[in-house]
KELO-297694 format. One record per residue: x, y, z of N, C-alpha, C, O in turn; residue in one letter. Coordinates in steps of 0.02 Angstrom, whole numbers, padded with zeros to 5 digits, always signed. Layout:
<recs>
XYZXYZXYZXYZA ...
</recs>
This chain:
<recs>
+05093+04785+05442+05070+04817+05378+05060+04767+05332+05114+04758+05305M +05013+04725+05305+04977+04673+05278+04994+04688+05198+04999+04639+05160R +05002+04752+05174+04994+04746+05101+05009+04824+05094+04992+04867+05134S +05049+04833+05024+05074+04875+05016+05087+04906+04934+05123+04883+04890I +05077+04920+04934+05075+04954+04834+05117+04999+04827+05102+05049+04859L +05177+05004+04788+05209+05053+04741+05180+05076+04691+05137+05050+04655F +05213+05145+04688+05188+05176+04616+05227+05214+04603+05265+05244+04640I +05220+05216+04545+05269+05282+04523+05231+05283+04420+05193+05237+04404C +05246+05332+04374+05224+05358+04343+05194+05299+04282+05137+05287+04263L +05269+05263+04260+05229+05237+04213+05243+05145+04225+05248+05106+04177G +05247+05127+04297+05282+05054+04313+05302+05016+04299+05283+04958+04299N +05385+05059+04269+05411+05005+04233+05475+05034+04269+05525+04999+04259I +05483+05077+04301+05551+05101+04338+05556+05074+04425+05561+05016+04445C +05552+05123+04455+05539+05141+04491+05491+05101+04548+05519+05079+04598R +05425+05095+04541+05377+05047+04573+05410+04978+04552+05436+04962+04606S +05423+04934+04513+05440+04855+04492+05503+04843+04532+05515+04787+04554P +05561+04914+04547+05627+04892+04585+05596+04879+04642+05613+04831+04676T +05548+04919+04660+05512+04928+04751+05483+04838+04752+05517+04789+04766A +05446+04838+04742+05416+04781+04723+05467+04724+04723+05464+04679+04765E +05518+04727+04670+05543+04637+04673+05589+04651+04744+05573+04614+04790G +05638+04695+04757+05656+04705+04815+05624+04681+04878+05651+04641+04917L +05544+04717+04891+05517+04708+04923+05517+04621+04916+05564+04588+04938M +05469+04597+04889+05485+04526+04905+05543+04498+04915+05542+04450+04953L +05610+04518+04887+05682+04462+04903+05656+04488+04974+05637+04445+05015N +05654+04544+04987+05709+04536+05044+05649+04486+05143+05659+04470+05202H +05589+04488+05087+05536+04458+05152+05562+04403+05136+05590+04372+05181L +05560+04373+05064+05581+04299+05070+05617+04276+05101+05599+04222+05124V +05698+04305+05123+05736+04312+05165+05753+04322+05216+05799+04301+05250A +05693+04372+05227+05684+04366+05331+05638+04314+05334+05625+04310+05394A +05604+04269+05303+05556+04226+05299+05498+04248+05343+05484+04229+05400G +05457+04311+05291+05409+04349+05337+05380+04360+05246+05351+04414+05242L +05382+04322+05174+05353+04308+05144+05258+04330+05155+05217+04374+05143S +05264+04284+05177+05176+04241+05205+05116+04313+05264+05058+04316+05284H +05202+04372+05267+05134+04429+05317+05128+04460+05261+05087+04501+05280A +05136+04473+05208+05136+04531+05168+05114+04535+05111+05143+04496+05074T +05054+04581+05072+05044+04572+04991+05070+04631+04974+05041+04682+04993R +05126+04634+04936+05162+04674+04900+05137+04673+04827+05114+04619+04808V +05137+04754+04760+05131+04744+04720+05152+04784+04673+05186+04813+04715D +05164+04815+04620+05153+04892+04605+05133+04918+04560+05142+04878+04514S +05104+04973+04535+05065+05000+04475+05098+05053+04460+05137+05082+04497A +05079+05073+04386+05091+05142+04366+05033+05169+04395+04995+05137+04431G +05024+05258+04372+04982+05311+04378+04946+05299+04306+04885+05295+04299I +04988+05295+04260+04979+05299+04187+04950+05187+04166+04958+05137+04202G +04922+05193+04098+04927+05118+04065+04952+05115+04014+04939+05075+03970G +05030+05198+04013+05021+05158+03936+05089+05097+03964+05146+05121+03960W +05088+05065+03975+05172+04996+03979+05124+04937+04012+05151+04890+04041H +05047+04941+04006+05001+04908+04059+05025+04828+04012+05014+04824+03951A +05069+04752+04063+05090+04694+04032+05126+04709+03996+05121+04683+03940G +05202+04774+04012+05260+04769+03977+05294+04733+04056+05273+04729+04114D +05354+04713+04019+05396+04688+04077+05430+04751+04108+05417+04798+04070P +05471+04774+04163+05502+04843+04200+05578+04864+04131+05598+04832+04082P +05593+04912+04152+05619+04936+04101+05680+04884+04074+05656+04839+04109D +05732+04853+04045+05788+04835+04043+05840+04870+04058+05895+04845+04046P +05836+04933+04086+05900+04960+04150+05879+04974+04227+05909+05002+04273R +05809+04941+04222+05808+04942+04287+05833+04840+04301+05876+04816+04338A +05787+04806+04257+05801+04716+04243+05906+04733+04277+05925+04721+04334I +05941+04757+04231+06002+04747+04232+06042+04762+04302+06091+04735+04327A +05998+04821+04325+06022+04855+04382+06003+04773+04436+06045+04732+04454A +05956+04772+04445+05930+04736+04497+05966+04675+04499+05983+04646+04550A +05977+04654+04433+06014+04574+04429+06082+04607+04455+06112+04576+04499R +06102+04649+04440+06196+04661+04477+06192+04649+04548+06236+04623+04582K +06142+04668+04566+06118+04633+04663+06084+04575+04666+06054+04551+04714K +06091+04560+04627+06031+04485+04644+05970+04459+04635+05947+04404+04651G +05937+04524+04596+05849+04547+04624+05837+04508+04547+05870+04526+04498V +05799+04469+04543+05745+04448+04482+05686+04498+04485+05652+04501+04536D +05675+04531+04439+05624+04610+04403+05594+04554+04359+05535+04566+04349L +05615+04499+04330+05606+04482+04228+05500+04463+04233+05462+04482+04189T +05478+04423+04294+05440+04421+04297+05367+04451+04309+05310+04429+04314P +05401+04520+04313+05351+04575+04368+05316+04608+04291+05348+04630+04243L +05242+04600+04299+05233+04655+04220+05181+04735+04245+05144+04747+04292R +05197+04763+04204+05167+04855+04229+05088+04834+04230+05072+04787+04193A +05030+04871+04277+05012+04895+04267+04939+04934+04301+04928+04907+04355R +04883+04989+04287+04891+05035+04290+04841+05044+04351+04787+05016+04348Q +04854+05081+04404+04840+05071+04465+04747+05098+04458+04717+05149+04439V +04731+05043+04483+04629+05026+04494+04600+05069+04580+04633+05084+04630R +04537+05075+04565+04488+05105+04598+04519+05065+04674+04547+05083+04726K +04494+05000+04644+04501+04954+04709+04551+04954+04719+04536+04934+04776T +04614+04958+04721+04681+04954+04759+04677+04996+04850+04703+04980+04903D +04614+05078+04822+04644+05089+04867+04570+05040+04927+04567+05080+04975F +04534+05000+04939+04534+04974+04974+04580+04915+04977+04606+04901+05031S +04591+04883+04927+04627+04820+04948+04703+04828+04975+04728+04791+05017D +04731+04873+04949+04798+04889+05024+04785+04938+05078+04740+04979+05088F +04854+04915+05118+04841+04949+05179+04879+05026+05169+04857+05081+05183E +04944+05008+05138+04963+05067+05138+04994+05077+05057+05017+05027+05029L +04995+05146+05017+05019+05168+04934+05081+05185+04959+05088+05189+05020I +05123+05194+04925+05156+05232+04926+05183+05263+04842+05207+05229+04797V +05173+05322+04842+05224+05349+04754+05279+05353+04776+05296+05358+04835G +05326+05350+04707+05404+05376+04720+05401+05444+04733+05434+05463+04781M +05369+05485+04701+05364+05545+04685+05325+05610+04742+05303+05587+04795D +05321+05663+04734+05246+05724+04757+05218+05707+04706+05162+05695+04727R +05217+05693+04627+05173+05706+04577+05151+05634+04613+05099+05643+04644Q +05169+05580+04617+05127+05513+04611+05084+05517+04665+05033+05482+04657N +05090+05572+04759+05084+05549+04777+04988+05598+04771+04933+05576+04785V +05010+05676+04742+04968+05682+04714+04899+05658+04678+04840+05673+04689A +04922+05624+04641+04889+05584+04561+04855+05542+04599+04796+05533+04583D +04886+05501+04667+04844+05457+04697+04790+05491+04714+04736+05490+04684L +04810+05537+04789+04767+05561+04809+04694+05585+04779+04639+05590+04806R +04718+05598+04709+04645+05628+04662+04635+05597+04632+04593+05619+04592R +04660+05509+04616+04636+05469+04599+04563+05419+04673+04511+05387+04666L +04597+05437+04720+04563+05383+04779+04505+05416+04784+04492+05476+04793A +04455+05348+04772+04355+05348+04768+04369+05379+04842+04419+05390+04875P +04291+05389+04852+04285+05408+04911+04259+05341+04966+04215+05299+04966A +04295+05354+04996+04288+05303+05070+04353+05277+05077+04374+05276+05135G +04388+05259+05036+04453+05238+05039+04489+05223+05097+04500+05262+05143S +04508+05157+05093+04545+05141+05171+04626+05137+05155+04661+05109+05196T +04654+05166+05095+04722+05143+05109+04763+05222+05135+04746+05277+05115A +04807+05211+05172+04845+05273+05186+04909+05282+05151+04965+05261+05164R +04880+05333+05086+04919+05336+05042+04980+05381+05090+04968+05402+05146I +05065+05392+05041+05108+05422+05062+05177+05443+05028+05160+05416+04975G +05208+05455+05020+05288+05486+05000+05331+05402+05028+05335+05380+05086L +05356+05375+04971+05394+05303+04980+05447+05319+05046+05453+05282+05094C +05480+05377+05035+05556+05381+05084+05547+05404+05141+05595+05407+05179L +05458+05435+05167+05450+05488+05222+05413+05421+05231+05440+05404+05283E +05373+05375+05217+05343+05312+05244+05399+05270+05267+05394+05241+05322E +05457+05263+05225+05494+05188+05242+05557+05244+05296+05552+05212+05349A +05599+05293+05310+05643+05290+05337+05626+05393+05358+05667+05438+05365L +05583+05394+05361+05563+05476+05366+05597+05518+05306+05646+05488+05283G +05590+05551+05290+05648+05579+05261+05592+05615+05216+05538+05587+05220L +05595+05677+05171+05524+05711+05139+05589+05719+05060+05602+05773+05033P +05618+05655+05040+05635+05649+04987+05598+05605+04920+05549+05567+04923S +05638+05624+04862+05582+05600+04797+05632+05542+04787+05691+05552+04802E +05607+05467+04754+05650+05412+04705+05660+05440+04642+05642+05407+04594V +05687+05499+04633+05695+05524+04558+05688+05447+04502+05705+05388+04496P +05650+05502+04470+05632+05447+04394+05701+05455+04324+05725+05498+04288D +05710+05372+04342+05764+05399+04278+05756+05379+04219+05806+05367+04184P +05704+05372+04199+05687+05350+04128+05725+05396+04065+05747+05384+04009Y +05718+05447+04101+05767+05473+04047+05845+05502+04062+05878+05549+04040Y +05855+05455+04106+05918+05418+04110+05959+05384+04095+05948+05341+04052E +06030+05393+04131+06078+05326+04095+06073+05270+04160+06037+05274+04210D +06123+05216+04145+06117+05163+04191+06145+05169+04277+06139+05129+04323E +06184+05250+04273+06189+05244+04364+06140+05260+04406+06130+05250+04466Q +06105+05293+04351+06018+05326+04365+05997+05263+04390+05992+05259+04451A +05982+05211+04356+05964+05150+04367+05974+05134+04449+05932+05133+04494F +06045+05121+04449+06102+05091+04502+06065+05161+04553+06019+05137+04585D +06068+05196+04559+06062+05229+04627+05974+05220+04657+05962+05209+04716A +05915+05229+04598+05879+05200+04606+05853+05151+04631+05795+05154+04649V +05883+05103+04637+05904+05041+04663+05926+05038+04723+05902+05006+04769F +05968+05067+04724+06024+05099+04801+05954+05132+04860+05943+05109+04916D +05916+05191+04828+05865+05224+04852+05802+05157+04876+05777+05149+04931L +05791+05114+04806+05710+05095+04847+05750+05003+04879+05729+04945+04878C +05789+05022+04894+05820+04955+04958+05830+04966+05007+05821+04922+05049D +05854+05027+05028+05845+05047+05088+05771+05078+05093+05743+05048+05139R +05741+05110+05073+05672+05091+05096+05634+05038+05095+05580+05035+05125A +05666+04977+05051+05621+04918+05067+05635+04895+05139+05589+04875+05175V +05711+04901+05164+05738+04867+05213+05696+04896+05269+05683+04859+05316R +05668+04976+05267+05651+04976+05340+05552+04953+05319+05528+04924+05368A +05512+04958+05275+05467+04913+05256+05473+04846+05289+05432+04819+05326F +05521+04827+05272+05517+04740+05310+05514+04768+05401+05465+04768+05438V +05576+04788+05413+05566+04771+05456+05537+04830+05518+05562+04842+05573E +05451+04871+05470+05390+04871+05523+05353+04807+05494+05298+04792+05518Q +05380+04771+05446+05307+04723+05461+05351+04658+05528+05318+04629+05572V +05399+04652+05523+05454+04618+05565+05406+04621+05626+05393+04571+05659R +05380+04686+05639+05400+04741+05717+05320+04735+05710+05297+04752+05764A +05264+04718+05665+05221+04697+05664+05162+04767+05660+05102+04758+05671G +05188+04831+05643+05168+04891+05616+05137+04918+05543+05125+04977+05535N 
</recs>
């Protein structure tokens, strides 16, 4: 896998958590040169904003810094610039398939299914408490570790 784009609704909770984790784990594995990583949102409401403070806090507790990341909206060029685009939930995946221009080369899938073979969603913690952000961090960490193993294996 040469490139992966993580997608959620607004790009301030789930997808930047996954992006930050992926970048962190690639560096730790000595593979940061091997894969391009980014995240985006279906909507552009938060474009230019940092991740949600609760996502930053959940990541900070585990030694991951999300503060440099900024939200952006998914672009048509993403569908040719990335090999794999993963949505955090089924609605994200449906929206991505609807937005994909003709001739897109990216594979679109559900994050936990692509990473772990689980037909499960990463729940949106936005309207929840800090514990929900901790749970999202842990789910994203499991998925990202599997993606890093795919990179290591050359898949």
